[in-house]
N, C-alpha and C positions, 0 to 999 in steps of 0.2 A: 758340877761343871767348873772348870778352870779356864778363865780368859787370860791368856799369857801375854806378857810384854805390852801391856796397855799404856799408851801415853795419855796422862790425865791433863786437865785444863792448865794446871800449874807447871806442866812440863815433866813431872816425875813419871818414871816408868814403873809399873806395878803389875802384879798378877791379881786378878779379882776372882775369888772363889765363891761360888753360889751353891747354896743348899736349900731345898724346899722353898724356892722363890726369893730367898733373902741373901744378902751379902754376908757370908760367914767369916771371911778373912780377906785382908788386903796385904799381900806379901811382896818381897823383892821380885823383880821381873825375872822370868825364866823363859825357856823355849819349849816346854813340854806340857802345854795346855791342850784343852779340847778345841779351842779356837785361838789361832795365832793372830794377835792384833798389832803386830809390829809396824804396819803401815797405816794404822788408824789412830785417830783421836777418840778417846772414849769420854763422853760427857754424861751428866745426869740427863735422863729423858726430858724432852721439852714439855713445857706446860703452857697452854693457851688460855688466857682469861677471857677470850672474846671469840666464840665460835657460834655460827648459826647452823644447827643441824636439821632444822625445818620440820622434824617429826615431833609431835603429830600434826597433821593437817596439810603439809606441803610436800608430800613424799615424791611428787613429780620433780622436785628440785634437788632433794637430798633426803637420805634417811640416816638414822643414827648409825646403822651398819656401814653405809657407804662413806659417811663422814668419818667414822672411826678408821676405816681402811685408808682414806686419804691422810688422816692424821698420823697413823702408824708409818706410812711411807715417807712422811716428812720428819720423822724422828720424835714424834710426840708420844708421850705416855699418859697425858691427862689433858682433857679439854673441858672448858666450862661452857655449857650450852645456854645461849640466850633465850629469853622468855617469849619471843614473838612467834609463837606457834599458834595452832588453832585446834583445840582451845588454848588460850593463853596460859602460860605456866604461872598462874597467880594463886595457886592453891596447892595443898599438900598432895592431892591425888595426881595432878598432872606432873609435878616435879618428880614424884615417885615413879610414875610411868616412864619418864625420860631416863631416870637412873637405872631402872630395870632393863630397859632396852640396851643401855650401854653395857650392863653386866652380861647380857645375852650375847652381845657382839664379841666381848672378851678381848678386845685389841688395845683399848686405852681406858683409863678411868674417866667416865663421863659424869661430871658434876653439874647439876642444873643450877642455873641462875633464876631466882624468883623475880617476878614483876614487882615494881614498887607500887603501882596503882592497878586497880581492877580493870581488866581488859586493855591495859596500856592507854587508858582514856585520859589520864592526868587529872581525874576529878576526885577520886576516893581511894584511900590506901587499900592495897590488897591484903590478903590474910597473912601478914608477915609472920605472926607468931606461929601459925600452923605450919608454915614452911620451915621456919627455924627449928621447930620441934618435931618435924617429920622424921621418918627413918633416914632420909638423905641428909638431914641437918644442913639446910641451905645456909650459906654464909654471905654470898654476894647477891645484891638486889639491883635490878636495872630495868628501865623501860626502853632499852636501846632500840634505835629506830625512831624513837620519840623522846623528846626532852621533857622532863618534869619541869615545866616552865613556871608553875605556880610556886612562888618562893615560900609562902606559908606552908603549903603542903609538903614541900621538900624539907623544910625545917622540922615539921612534925615527924616525918619519916626518920630523919636523923636522930631526933630526940628518942624515938622508940627503939631504934637499932643500936644506939651507942652502948647502953649498958649490957646488951646481949652479944656484943662483939661482931655485929653485922657491918658489912661494907656496902656503901652506896656507890654504884658505878654509873656515872652520868653521861648521857649523850648530850653534849653541850651544843645546843642549837636554839637560840631564841626564835620561836616560830614566826613571830610577826615580821621578822627581817628577812625571811627566806620563802615567802609565799610565791610559788611558781619558779623558784630559782633552779637553775640547771647546771651551771658551771661557775668556777671561781669568778668573782667580780674583778674585772681588770682587762688585760690584753685579750684573753681568750673570749670573754663575753663580747668584746668589740669585734673580734674577728668573725665569730660565729653568728652573732645576733641573738644568742640565747641569753635568757635573763641571768644576771650576775648574782652570785652568792657571797655576800660580804663576810670576811673573817671576823668582823665585829660581832656577828651572831654567835660565834663560838666563844670569843674572848669575854663577852659580857657575862655569859653563864659561868665560865671558869672562875671569874673574879667573884661573882655572887656566891657560888657554892663553896669556894675556898673560905670566904668569910663565915658562911654558915657552919662549915666544918670546925672552924676555930671556936665559934660560939658554942656549939653543941658537943664538941669533942668526938664526933662521929668520924670514922675514917671515910674519906672521899677518894674514889678512883676515877680519874678523868679519862674517858674513852677516847681513842683515836684523835689525839692532838694533831693539828695540821699547820698552825701558823707560827711565825717567829714571835709575835707578841704573846701568843698562847704559851709558848715555852718560857718567855720572860715572866709571865704572871705566875706560872707554877714555880719557877725558881724563887720568885719573891715570897710566895707562900711558904715554901720549904725553909727559906732563910729565917722566917719568923716562927718556925716550929709547928706550923699547921699540920694536922694529920692527913696529908694529901699525897697520893701517888698518881702516876700518869703513864699512859701507854702511847706508842706510835705504831701504826700499821706498816707492814713491809712496803706496800705500794706508795705510801706517802714519803718513804725514804728514798725511793729511786725513780719515781715518775713525777712529771709536772703537768700543769694545766694544758700545755701545748699538745699533749697526747690526744686531746679532744678536738683538735682543729679539723680533722677529717670526719667527724661525727661517728667514729667507731664506738658503739655503745658498750664495748668491753671496758671503756675508760669512764663510764658514767658511774659515779660512786658518791655516797653520802657519809661524811662530808667530802666536798670535791677535792680533786687534785689542785694544789696551789702552785706558787711560783718557785723558781729555782732558789731564790733567797730564803723562802720558807723551808724548802727541803734541806738546804745547808744548815739552817738553825736547828732543824729536827735531828739531824745527824750529830751536831755538836752537843745538843741536849742529851742524846742517848749516850754519847761518849763520856760526858762529864757527870752523869748521874742525875741530872734534872729529870729526865724521862727514865722511868724505872724498868719498863718491860716493853717487849715487842708483842703486841696482840694482833692476831691475823685479821680480825673482822671478816673471817671466811664467810662470804655471803653468796651461796650458790643460787642460781635461778635456772628454771627450765628454759630451753632455747627460745620458745615463742615469747617469753617475757623480755628477752634481750634483742631479738631480731625484729625490731620495730624502729620507727623514726625516733630520734633522740628524745624528744619531749614526752613520748609515750612509753619509752623503755624503762625497765626497773633499774633502780640504783643497786650497785653491789658488784664485788669481785670475789673470786676465790683466793685463798691464801695459804692453806695448810701445806700444800705440796711443795711450795717454793719459799716459804718463810725463812727456813734455815739458810738457803742459798743467798737470799737478800742480806741476811744478817752477816754472813761471811763476807760478802762484797763490801759492805759499809764499815765493818769492824776489823776484819783480818786482811783481806786483799788490799784494802786502801791504806793499811798501816795506821789507821786511826785508833784501833783498839787491840785487844788480844783475846786469847781463848778464855781467860778467866772472866772478862767482861761479857763475852758472848754467852757463857754459861750462866752468868748472873741474869741477863735480860731475857734469856730463853727458858731458864730452868729454875734457879734457886729463888729469885725474887718473886716471880709469879706464884711459886709454890707457897711461899710465906704469906703473900697477900691472900691467896685462896685457902690457906689453912690446911695444906696437904703435907702431913708429916712424913710420908713415905716417898715423896718426890723432891727433886731439886738438889739432892746430895748423894755422893757416893761414900757411904759409911757402913761400917760393920753393924749389923742388926736391922738395916733398912732394906726395904724391898729392892730387888734388882731391876730398877727402871732406868734403862740406859739407851743412849743414842751413840752409834758408832759412825764416825765421820771419816770419809776418804778425802783428805785435804787437797789432793791432786787430781781428782777425777772430774774433769769438766763435762758438761752436758748441755745440749741445746733443748729448750722446751718446745715440745710440739703440741702440748695440750695436757689436760688432766688425765692421769692414769686411773684414778679410783673414784674421784668425785663424780656424781651424776651430771654435774653442771659443766658447761663449756665456756663460761664467762671468765676465762683466764687472761689476765692482762700481760702475762710474761711470754706468751707464745712468740717464738722467734728469737728470744733472748738466749744468750749462752752464759752459763755460770761456771765458776772455776772450781767448785767443790760440790760434793754430793753426800747424802746420807746413804751408808752402805747397809746397815742393819739397825733394827730397833728391838729392844728387849723390854717386855712388860711382865712384871711379877716373875722374873726369872725364866721366861720363855720368849722365844723370838716371835714377835708379831710381824716383822718385816725382815727379810734376809735376802741379800744379793738381788735386789730389784723386785722382789715378789712379796706380797702380803701373805702371811701364813694363816690360812683360814681354818 
């Protein structure tokens, strides 16, 4: 297959030749290919380090298949599935099951994330070695949804994983500061009367774990950073050479705490939406490289878990289907960044952090994992097309660009608005 007249992230126009699922040649642009890409930007397929696929155990909210479909429609070719399933992915058997479900779906590469502690209980380390050495060779470990708040236990996990090349992905939330918390502490908590959630709960753990990463040498990935001071702490750690990376979610880039003033539970999320000042700092951190990647924290829920009064509703939003469009808005449409930076935060850097050699680059000899972007096709969001969940915070918003096709291992997984099943 020849993809002709492709515009790459650096602006070059090339033909991409694909044979047996791999890129076999990159040649001067022509007009005689199997697919004319003259109006499209062709990027490495997107990689999400933070996806909740819910299976096994919570199939009423999402399955590996429906989550893979949502991912493919959003330009993703690889997703990392968080461990908060039932049973918890804290052992070789469960992570292998998740990986096999991903292979059966065949739309994106599904890489399981292993739990740091047994049952996500924060008391005893999970079987880290068995997951590292399993057929899936787990690389990233996280109790996401729960913070590993015991500093000694976190230090032990880091000491164990460092020589094995493991990455700790921390949900930064000091639990004693957020008991019963519902929304950002500040204006919105005063307006609604809901209990406030201080950003210091996040910032204190970021600082603690950055220091532990420096002491142990273990790579730390900070999940879903939300505050201005959190960005500054990560910048401080990086300036000192600490092995720290960080992510921001799409929703924390474009939504603020005031979305919650009408008690619409689509906007109830952990960590909560913050202030406009925080949002501005997150965008600046993404642009200047302090924040490394966009991670969706795609958190689907069945409708009955969201259609409740605010304090009883589940935390979480979907993200896979609109993440690219948010990235385009904050990096391209705004003029703050460029296509190369978008490809870095959506593709190449998460692939490196996750240890995926066949993703994140358009190179001869690599798998043809590609996202085809129509930079001028605007769309209004009416809801999720493929995720089983309806807790989409972008409903009613109009975006300026769209994913036109996605190619996984040399075959289209999404083409002209339809997942190829």
